[in-house]
matplotlib code that plots the C-alpha trace (Angstrom):
import matplotlib.pyplot as plt

x = [2.6, 5.8, 8.7, 10.5, 13.8, 12.1, 10.6, 14.0, 15.8, 13.1, 12.3, 14.8, 16.9, 14.6, 12.8, 9.1, 8.1, 8.7, 9.2, 12.5, 12.0, 14.3, 13.0, 10.4, 8.1, 5.8, 2.4, 0.4, 0.7, 0.0, 0.4, 3.7, 4.5, 7.4, 8.8, 9.6, 11.0, 9.4, 11.4, 9.9, 11.5, 8.3, 8.4, 5.4, 4.4, 3.1, 2.0, 4.2, 1.5, 0.7, 4.2, 4.4, 1.2, 2.0, -1.0, 1.2, 3.5, 4.2, 3.4, 0.5, 2.4, 2.1, -1.7, -1.5, 1.0, -1.3, -4.2, -2.1, -1.2, 1.4, 3.0, 4.1, 5.0, 8.6, 9.7, 7.1, 4.5, 1.8, 3.7, 1.7, 2.7, 4.9, 7.6, 11.1, 10.4, 9.2, 11.9, 14.4, 12.8, 13.2, 16.9, 17.4, 15.7, 17.9, 21.1, 20.4, 19.3, 22.6, 24.5, 22.3, 20.7, 23.0, 20.3, 20.8, 22.8, 25.0, 25.6, 29.3, 29.9, 28.5, 27.7, 29.8, 32.8, 32.3, 30.6, 28.1, 25.5, 26.3, 24.1, 22.7, 21.1, 19.1, 16.2, 15.0, 14.6, 18.3, 19.2, 16.9, 18.2, 21.8, 21.3, 18.1, 15.7, 17.3, 17.6, 16.1, 18.3, 20.9, 21.5, 23.3, 27.1, 30.0, 33.0, 35.4, 34.0, 35.6, 34.1, 30.8, 27.5, 27.6, 27.2, 30.9, 31.3, 28.1, 26.8, 24.2, 25.7, 24.7, 25.1, 27.9, 29.8, 29.2, 30.7, 33.7, 34.3, 34.1, 36.4, 38.9, 39.2, 40.9, 44.4, 45.8, 49.6, 50.4, 53.7, 55.3, 52.5, 50.0, 46.6, 43.2, 40.6, 39.0, 42.2, 42.8, 39.3, 40.0, 43.5, 42.1, 39.2, 36.7, 33.7, 32.7, 29.5, 31.5, 34.1, 31.6, 29.7, 32.9, 33.5, 30.1, 31.0, 33.9, 36.9, 39.7, 40.1, 42.9, 41.0, 37.9, 40.1, 41.5, 45.1, 45.6, 43.9, 45.2, 45.7, 48.6, 47.6, 50.1, 48.0, 46.2, 44.9, 45.9, 43.9, 40.4]
y = [107.8, 109.6, 108.0, 109.8, 109.9, 111.3, 114.2, 114.8, 115.1, 117.3, 119.6, 119.7, 122.9, 124.6, 127.8, 128.3, 132.0, 132.5, 128.8, 126.8, 123.0, 121.5, 118.0, 115.3, 114.0, 111.0, 111.5, 108.2, 105.5, 107.2, 110.9, 112.8, 116.3, 118.7, 120.5, 124.1, 127.2, 130.6, 133.8, 135.0, 132.1, 130.0, 126.3, 124.7, 121.8, 121.7, 119.3, 118.8, 119.8, 122.9, 124.1, 123.2, 125.0, 128.0, 127.5, 127.4, 130.5, 131.1, 130.0, 132.4, 135.6, 136.6, 136.9, 138.7, 141.1, 141.8, 142.3, 144.9, 143.1, 145.5, 142.9, 140.6, 142.4, 141.2, 144.8, 145.4, 147.4, 148.9, 147.8, 146.5, 143.3, 145.5, 148.0, 148.2, 146.0, 143.1, 143.5, 143.3, 140.1, 138.7, 139.6, 137.9, 134.7, 134.7, 135.2, 132.2, 130.0, 130.8, 129.4, 126.4, 125.1, 123.0, 122.9, 126.7, 127.4, 129.8, 127.4, 126.9, 130.6, 130.7, 127.6, 125.4, 127.7, 127.5, 130.9, 130.9, 133.1, 134.1, 132.2, 135.6, 136.1, 132.9, 135.1, 138.0, 140.4, 140.1, 140.8, 143.8, 145.2, 145.0, 146.2, 148.1, 148.0, 147.8, 151.2, 151.7, 150.6, 148.9, 145.2, 143.2, 143.1, 141.5, 143.8, 140.7, 138.6, 135.5, 136.2, 135.2, 137.1, 139.1, 142.6, 143.3, 142.2, 143.4, 146.7, 148.0, 148.6, 149.4, 146.5, 148.5, 148.6, 144.8, 144.1, 146.3, 144.4, 141.1, 142.3, 143.5, 140.1, 138.5, 139.5, 139.3, 139.6, 141.1, 142.0, 142.0, 144.1, 142.6, 144.4, 143.4, 143.0, 146.1, 148.2, 146.7, 147.7, 151.2, 151.3, 150.2, 152.5, 149.6, 148.9, 146.0, 145.1, 144.8, 142.6, 140.1, 140.0, 139.0, 136.3, 134.8, 134.7, 132.4, 134.9, 134.5, 137.2, 138.8, 138.8, 140.3, 143.0, 143.8, 142.9, 140.3, 139.2, 135.6, 133.4, 131.0, 127.6, 125.3, 122.5, 124.6, 128.1, 130.0, 133.1, 131.8]
z = [78.2, 77.7, 79.6, 82.5, 80.6, 77.5, 79.6, 81.2, 77.9, 76.4, 79.3, 82.3, 82.1, 79.5, 80.1, 79.2, 79.6, 83.4, 84.3, 84.3, 84.5, 87.2, 87.6, 86.5, 89.2, 88.9, 90.5, 91.0, 88.4, 85.1, 85.7, 85.3, 86.4, 85.7, 88.6, 87.8, 89.4, 88.4, 88.1, 91.3, 93.1, 93.6, 92.9, 91.2, 89.0, 85.5, 82.8, 79.8, 77.3, 79.3, 78.9, 75.2, 74.4, 76.4, 78.7, 81.8, 81.8, 85.4, 89.0, 88.8, 89.3, 85.7, 86.0, 89.2, 87.5, 84.6, 86.9, 88.8, 92.0, 93.3, 95.6, 92.8, 89.7, 88.9, 88.6, 85.8, 87.8, 85.5, 82.4, 79.5, 77.6, 75.4, 76.4, 77.8, 80.8, 78.7, 76.1, 79.0, 80.2, 76.6, 76.7, 80.0, 78.7, 75.5, 77.5, 79.7, 76.8, 74.8, 77.7, 78.5, 75.4, 73.1, 70.5, 69.7, 66.5, 68.4, 71.3, 70.3, 70.8, 74.3, 76.5, 74.2, 75.0, 78.7, 79.1, 81.8, 83.6, 87.2, 89.6, 90.9, 87.4, 87.6, 88.7, 86.6, 89.5, 90.3, 86.7, 86.5, 89.7, 88.4, 84.8, 84.8, 81.8, 78.4, 76.9, 73.5, 70.7, 73.0, 73.7, 76.3, 75.7, 77.6, 78.1, 78.0, 75.3, 76.9, 80.2, 81.9, 82.1, 85.3, 86.5, 86.4, 82.8, 81.2, 79.8, 77.4, 74.0, 70.3, 67.9, 66.3, 69.6, 70.1, 66.5, 67.3, 70.6, 68.8, 66.1, 68.7, 70.2, 67.1, 66.2, 62.6, 61.6, 58.3, 56.9, 60.3, 62.0, 64.4, 65.0, 66.1, 63.4, 64.7, 64.2, 60.8, 59.7, 60.9, 59.2, 55.9, 55.8, 55.8, 58.0, 60.2, 58.3, 55.0, 56.7, 58.1, 54.8, 53.0, 55.6, 54.8, 51.1, 52.0, 52.1, 54.6, 57.3, 55.5, 52.2, 54.0, 55.4, 52.0, 53.2, 50.5, 47.3, 47.3, 50.4, 50.5, 51.8, 53.5, 54.5, 57.1, 56.9, 60.0, 59.3, 59.2]

ax = plt.figure().add_subplot(projection="3d")
ax.plot(x, y, z, "-o")
ax.set_aspect("equal")
plt.show()
């Protein structure tokens, strides 16, 4: 039998389809249950193996939604398992995971930096009501890259716009002139994709921008 503490470490705070695990509950002597909150707000219990395998996906509302129960559709009435509504749901899940799961590779850019999701968006219905379904070709973007995920700070944007916003958050000084990386890219006639590709090859920011061909190192590189 898996110990209570092991289950807490593995499951509490994690999201499985529509269920977020909030606690571990002992039932009897040998049985353990995970207490979950569904995106519809309903609390329920599930076995660990049911969540791992995907057998348990919701409090039961998912099946009712697929069958066409108009009273519990999570804003996805008559939608099939593919389509904008379901893509939006995936974006919502990924947003929350980036800010709550330290095991993610990009955790340091989100939750690790203190970026959080507004409490209102702990339920999918509220997120959908505030942002609507994700338009084709657009993804969720924060206007202030250092701010939290909330209605006032989020918009649907193209990936190019997202890259530009990220680039505009970092400032570089060169020969007495200070500009954002986005402005330097525009001034040098480069493009964002080439800039990030050069960074991946190990270039410094100035080298990637084409501002210098050889970086001077004085114990610590300030332009990385």
